[in-house]
C-alpha positions as MATLAB code, in Angstrom:
seq = 'MSKRCYYEVLGAARTASDEELKKSFRRLAMKYHPDRCPDDPGAQEKFKEAKEAYEVLSDAQKRAAYDQHGHAAFEHGMGGRGGGFHGDVGDIFGDIFSDIFGMGGGGRGRARRGSDLRYLIELDLEEAVFGVEKQIEVPTLVECETCDGSGSADGKTSTCTTCRGHGRVRMQNGIFSIQQTCPHCAGSGQVIANPCKECDGEGRVHSERSLSIKIPAGVDNGDRIRLAGQGEAGPSGTVPGDLYVEVRVREHAIFQRDGSDLHCELPIRFAQAALGASLTVPTLGGEAEITIPPETQTGTLFRLRGKGVKGVRGGHAGDLICRVVIETPVRLTAEQRELLQQFEATFSGEEAAAHSPRNSSWIDGVKRFWDRVTS';
ca = [
      57.137    6.570   44.208;
      55.783    5.744   40.273;
      52.797    6.359   39.409;
      50.632    3.424   38.745;
      48.914    3.788   34.761;
      46.193    5.706   34.215;
      44.400    2.440   32.928;
      45.601   -0.064   35.398;
      43.886    2.356   38.314;
      40.913    2.028   36.569;
      40.897   -1.387   35.859;
      40.321   -0.610   31.913;
      41.358   -1.502   28.926;
      43.412    1.042   26.977;
      40.346    1.011   24.078;
      37.569    1.475   26.916;
      34.472    3.520   25.433;
      34.005    6.516   27.102;
      31.049    5.177   28.628;
      33.593    2.284   30.003;
      35.346    4.622   31.977;
      32.677    6.713   33.704;
      31.226    2.893   35.031;
      35.097    2.018   36.210;
      35.316    5.347   38.075;
      32.261    5.702   39.380;
      32.755    1.605   41.375;
      36.203    2.617   42.329;
      34.387    6.311   43.604;
      31.998    4.677   45.796;
      34.375    1.782   47.108;
      37.309    5.274   47.710;
      35.688    7.974   48.704;
      36.323    9.573   51.637;
      32.788   10.183   53.231;
      32.001    6.235   52.916;
      35.280    4.969   54.118;
      36.289    7.838   57.141;
      38.570    5.683   59.152;
      41.056    3.869   56.381;
      43.328    6.387   55.558;
      44.516    5.218   52.352;
      40.445    5.885   51.410;
      40.883    9.235   50.228;
      44.754    8.619   48.119;
      43.097    5.515   46.550;
      39.909    8.176   45.469;
      42.468   10.814   43.913;
      44.085    8.647   42.278;
      41.282    7.029   40.752;
      40.002   10.765   39.865;
      43.326   12.125   38.537;
      42.945    8.968   36.421;
      39.650    9.413   35.093;
      40.458   13.373   34.561;
      42.629   12.980   32.250;
      41.127    9.499   30.526;
      38.433   11.744   30.274;
      39.223   14.010   28.126;
      40.394   13.224   24.589;
      43.103   15.674   23.890;
      44.921   14.727   27.264;
      43.450   10.993   26.860;
      45.555   11.227   23.235;
      48.748   12.243   24.980;
      48.833    9.881   27.521;
      48.070    7.049   24.815;
      51.579    9.302   23.257;
      53.886    9.694   25.581;
      52.444    8.423   29.305;
      52.616   10.702   32.803;
      55.688   12.716   30.700;
      52.638   14.167   28.739;
      52.148   15.867   31.893;
      55.499   16.864   33.394;
      57.850   20.296   32.608;
      54.833   21.928   31.608;
      53.679   19.395   28.896;
      49.873   19.292   29.828;
      49.948   22.956   31.045;
      48.764   20.694   34.293;
      51.870   19.298   35.717;
      51.980   15.808   36.858;
      50.635   16.657   40.690;
      46.659   16.377   41.623;
      44.994   19.443   42.136;
      41.374   21.081   42.764;
      38.880   19.655   45.169;
      37.278   16.068   45.655;
      33.959   16.886   44.872;
      34.095   18.132   41.365;
      34.342   15.491   39.306;
      32.318   13.212   41.605;
      29.810   15.113   42.034;
      29.426   15.427   37.964;
      29.813   11.627   37.884;
      27.069   11.428   40.329;
      24.440   14.289   39.255;
      22.055   11.395   37.906;
      22.141   10.505   41.190;
      21.169   12.563   43.269;
      20.097   15.519   41.058;
      22.790   17.769   41.161;
      23.344   20.613   38.460;
      26.587   21.445   36.273;
      27.158   24.569   37.442;
      25.685   28.021   37.612;
      22.892   28.798   39.932;
      20.240   25.272   39.496;
      17.381   28.028   38.258;
      15.087   26.072   35.624;
      16.771   27.178   32.422;
      12.789   27.139   31.155;
       8.987   26.600   31.577;
       7.452   22.907   31.408;
       6.640   21.465   28.166;
       2.641   20.650   27.834;
       1.051   17.826   25.964;
      -2.776   18.364   24.142;
      -4.363   14.926   22.853;
      -6.379   16.114   19.770;
      -8.773   13.685   18.018;
      -9.996   14.194   14.664;
     -11.630   12.003   11.998;
      -9.614    9.715    9.329;
      -9.965   12.653    6.774;
      -9.104   15.497    8.534;
      -5.576   13.322    9.524;
      -5.273   12.127    5.689;
      -6.096   15.834    4.064;
      -4.921   17.804    6.880;
      -6.926   20.251    9.200;
      -6.418   23.597   10.866;
      -7.865   23.086   14.081;
      -8.744   26.084   16.564;
      -7.627   24.538   20.507;
      -8.020   25.790   24.025;
      -4.678   24.748   26.330;
      -5.120   24.948   29.964;
      -1.270   26.361   31.180;
       0.544   29.144   33.298;
       0.415   32.551   31.790;
       3.349   34.870   32.564;
       1.129   37.736   34.797;
       0.624   40.778   33.192;
      -0.040   42.691   35.708;
       4.367   42.534   37.594;
       5.216   41.364   33.852;
       6.314   38.327   35.011;
       8.750   39.001   37.816;
       6.253   38.372   40.680;
       7.345   41.748   42.313;
       4.631   44.613   43.021;
       7.080   46.937   42.451;
       9.707   45.404   40.360;
      12.471   45.094   43.589;
      14.014   41.779   44.920;
      17.113   41.259   47.443;
      19.723   38.668   47.864;
      18.445   35.133   49.350;
      19.550   35.050   52.452;
      18.876   30.560   52.625;
      21.861   30.475   49.585;
      23.589   34.279   49.738;
      23.031   34.684   46.842;
      24.040   31.181   44.519;
      20.360   29.872   44.541;
      22.108   25.902   45.616;
      22.541   24.705   48.755;
      24.904   21.993   50.227;
      22.674   19.500   51.883;
      23.271   16.070   53.578;
      22.346   12.720   51.809;
      23.149    9.863   53.756;
      27.336    9.710   53.733;
      27.311   12.034   50.547;
      26.921   15.919   50.771;
      25.449   17.026   47.827;
      23.826   20.436   46.517;
      20.466   21.345   45.416;
      18.590   24.003   44.633;
      17.854   26.485   47.449;
      14.087   25.882   48.336;
      13.980   29.405   49.460;
      14.450   31.591   45.904;
      13.889   27.860   43.796;
      17.280   28.541   42.159;
      16.817   32.409   41.085;
      19.457   33.513   44.432;
      16.533   36.199   44.614;
      13.277   36.583   47.095;
      10.655   39.209   46.031;
       9.952   41.372   49.538;
       6.939   42.841   48.105;
       5.251   40.004   46.352;
       2.262   40.477   43.419;
      -1.276   40.179   44.626;
      -2.553   38.627   41.185;
       0.225   35.723   40.806;
       1.372   35.473   44.680;
       4.859   36.337   43.620;
       5.088   33.318   41.595;
       4.811   35.195   38.237;
       2.444   33.636   36.353;
      -1.554   32.793   36.711;
      -3.298   29.743   35.332;
      -5.375   30.810   31.904;
      -6.639   29.044   29.159;
      -4.348   30.152   25.680;
      -6.359   29.511   22.379;
      -4.620   28.442   19.648;
      -4.875   27.723   16.462;
      -2.651   24.748   14.990;
      -2.632   23.505   11.341;
      -2.182   19.242   11.377;
      -0.259   18.271    7.893;
      -1.948   15.972    5.565;
      -1.653   12.277    6.709;
      -1.288   12.370   10.383;
      -1.744    8.960   12.114;
      -2.556    7.692   15.602;
       0.722    8.722   18.060;
       2.286   11.428   15.438;
       3.231   14.005   17.866;
       3.478   18.504   16.360;
       5.991   20.290   18.578;
       4.707   23.661   18.898;
       8.100   25.725   20.701;
       7.101   28.158   23.324;
       3.273   27.704   23.699;
       4.065   25.215   26.600;
       4.452   26.680   30.221;
       5.948   30.181   30.824;
       8.905   29.885   33.166;
      10.081   31.489   36.048;
      11.068   35.175   35.721;
      13.372   35.567   33.216;
      13.496   31.992   31.682;
      12.112   30.917   27.917;
       9.008   29.199   28.020;
       8.555   25.311   27.123;
       7.183   23.945   24.323;
       3.020   22.380   23.119;
       3.325   18.682   21.842;
       0.309   17.739   20.326;
      -0.461   13.848   19.846;
      -2.632   12.692   17.047;
      -5.535   10.495   17.475;
      -7.778    8.557   14.726;
     -10.950    8.390   15.729;
     -12.295    5.173   13.898;
     -14.041    5.133   10.314;
     -17.203    3.454    9.674;
     -15.697    2.247    6.439;
     -11.835    2.171    6.502;
      -9.173    0.914    9.214;
      -6.013    2.487    8.179;
      -2.408    0.104    7.791;
       0.217    2.481    7.331;
      -0.395    4.460    3.576;
      -2.984    1.683    3.326;
      -6.440    1.557    3.597;
      -8.676   -1.383    4.525;
     -12.540   -1.952    4.015;
     -15.106   -4.635    4.036;
     -16.650   -5.022    0.620;
     -20.471   -7.319    1.416;
     -21.700   -9.270   -2.005;
     -24.178  -11.326   -2.226;
     -23.685  -14.958   -3.540;
     -24.939  -14.398   -6.772;
     -22.687  -11.616   -7.282;
     -20.024  -13.586   -6.264;
     -21.216  -16.454   -8.529;
     -21.471  -14.789  -11.815;
     -19.596  -11.230  -11.760;
     -20.328   -7.804  -11.193;
     -19.289   -4.710  -11.172;
     -19.318   -2.595   -7.981;
     -18.850    0.890   -7.261;
     -16.823    1.427   -4.441;
     -16.693    4.794   -2.070;
     -12.814    5.945   -1.240;
     -11.381    9.009    0.388;
     -11.113   11.045   -2.725;
     -14.309   10.192   -4.103;
     -15.539    6.504   -6.110;
     -14.145    3.507   -8.089;
     -15.350    0.647   -9.866;
     -14.250   -3.061   -9.126;
     -15.174   -5.822  -11.513;
     -15.518   -8.979   -9.385;
     -14.804  -11.745  -11.357;
     -17.108  -15.015  -11.393;
     -16.468  -17.747   -9.361;
     -15.014  -14.809   -6.760;
     -14.977  -16.719   -2.788;
     -15.220  -14.712    0.386;
     -11.936  -13.201    1.794;
     -10.674  -12.571   -1.403;
      -9.069   -9.155   -1.567;
      -8.863   -6.169   -4.521;
      -6.187   -3.328   -3.859;
      -6.710    0.220   -5.639;
      -3.601    1.596   -6.737;
      -2.913    4.723   -4.711;
      -6.268    5.413   -3.160;
      -4.605    5.161    0.779;
      -2.984    7.905    1.831;
       0.063   10.154    1.276;
       2.106   10.406    4.233;
       2.851   12.819    6.714;
       6.305   12.363    5.289;
       5.933   12.856    1.848;
       6.489   10.113   -0.661;
       3.845    7.882   -2.594;
      -0.061    7.336   -1.670;
      -0.701    3.765   -0.703;
      -3.890    1.597   -1.533;
      -7.027    0.738   -0.596;
      -8.113   -2.868   -0.375;
     -11.385   -4.432   -0.209;
     -11.717   -8.017    1.350;
     -15.282   -9.645   -0.594;
     -17.646  -10.405    2.263;
     -19.957  -12.820    0.758;
     -23.177  -12.424    2.431;
     -26.360  -14.712    3.031;
     -29.616  -13.563    2.065;
     -31.898  -12.676    5.028;
     -36.180  -11.801    4.979;
     -36.894  -14.228    2.121;
     -39.778  -14.434   -0.059;
     -41.679  -17.368   -0.817;
     -40.505  -17.142   -4.343;
     -37.186  -16.723   -3.428;
     -37.193  -19.853   -0.673;
     -38.497  -22.298   -3.714;
     -35.855  -20.584   -6.199;
     -33.098  -21.296   -3.933;
     -34.624  -24.628   -2.587;
     -34.776  -26.000   -6.729;
     -30.670  -24.167   -6.865;
     -29.963  -26.397   -4.380;
     -31.158  -29.670   -5.367;
     -28.597  -28.847   -8.809;
     -26.037  -29.953   -6.279;
     -26.226  -33.979   -6.142;
     -23.746  -36.470   -6.545;
     -20.735  -36.830   -7.609;
     -20.644  -33.447   -9.774;
     -21.782  -31.322   -6.080;
     -18.185  -31.460   -5.270;
     -16.755  -29.796   -8.802;
     -19.214  -26.724   -7.733;
     -17.614  -26.615   -4.060;
     -13.550  -27.082   -4.165;
     -13.401  -26.081   -0.530;
     -15.970  -28.023    1.047;
     -14.736  -31.018   -1.146;
     -11.023  -30.313    0.239;
     -12.878  -29.340    3.963;
     -14.180  -33.494    3.770;
     -11.342  -34.691    2.421;
      -8.955  -33.180    5.749;
     -11.941  -34.526    8.250;
     -11.589  -37.921    7.011;
      -8.017  -38.392    6.780;
      -8.205  -36.890   10.421;
     -10.682  -39.241   11.542;
      -8.613  -42.610   10.174;
      -5.443  -40.842   11.413;
      -7.151  -40.944   14.707;
      -8.937  -44.461   14.803;
      -5.386  -46.091   13.236;
];
């Protein structure tokens, strides 16, 4: 009986991507796996056919050979394996569904490293902009000094009787028989007869680690600094995890940061806005002068080039953007009140509109609005 085209078996196009092939095989495997169809004598054959097709098409070299020569590529030694199907039905099936059931890809399944840690550090804006060195205390698991991380008081271990040293046991999960890390030895394949009293056989103890870290200049909210090997100690014989220091910048009394730019409000008196003024404004690097031209309106922006922040990844420094806010005077003296009344009295008649362009345009807009409403 001639074999069907592998692409036809999987229901995939010849141009299908690796991910599309994987999805096609996953669908067929879920449908025809013998554990799911125990009473269907043809289910295992269909599953084997699908698996054989996926085994070839998921391998770049085999797929290229198949696309060029078809099934003949795996006959008479051309493919090295022959045209028949060999092997246990669980090997590829396990690889495909390892993400569902947590099955490892081989080996004893023991932990490869310790857990990563996250540490939140708060910085002032100046510290984030210019960089700083900080001393931090990180609660973590460290290697037990008494047993050198082995967990054994005498340094001796024995083969785990549950998994017989393999580190994995076969478990039933619904219709699927899967492997998982041995719960008795945690995947190491070895057990400790005489546990260390200091760490209770864990090989790790709780402690606080003091670290000095350098925060580079230009960091911002949410930036993370990775310190390799400074996370939790792993089980015996494995490497520790990493420490990720996440930056949070405190609110500043004057400046707000937006990327590489800084923003601030610049309060001025209305006489300064009307007549113009020269003002000194603070920057993170000192002071700078701003010239306020006459008749400046509230909300006007003044940009100081290069007075912002230089990002952590380099490049040019941003700008400092000052927004003018005209303040209404408070706690007026009798003399000041009288002067303001005299000043206000000068705004009369048709000429008053020339001195308040925004007010005039607003009134005109209100009139047009009411005309539309009442018409």
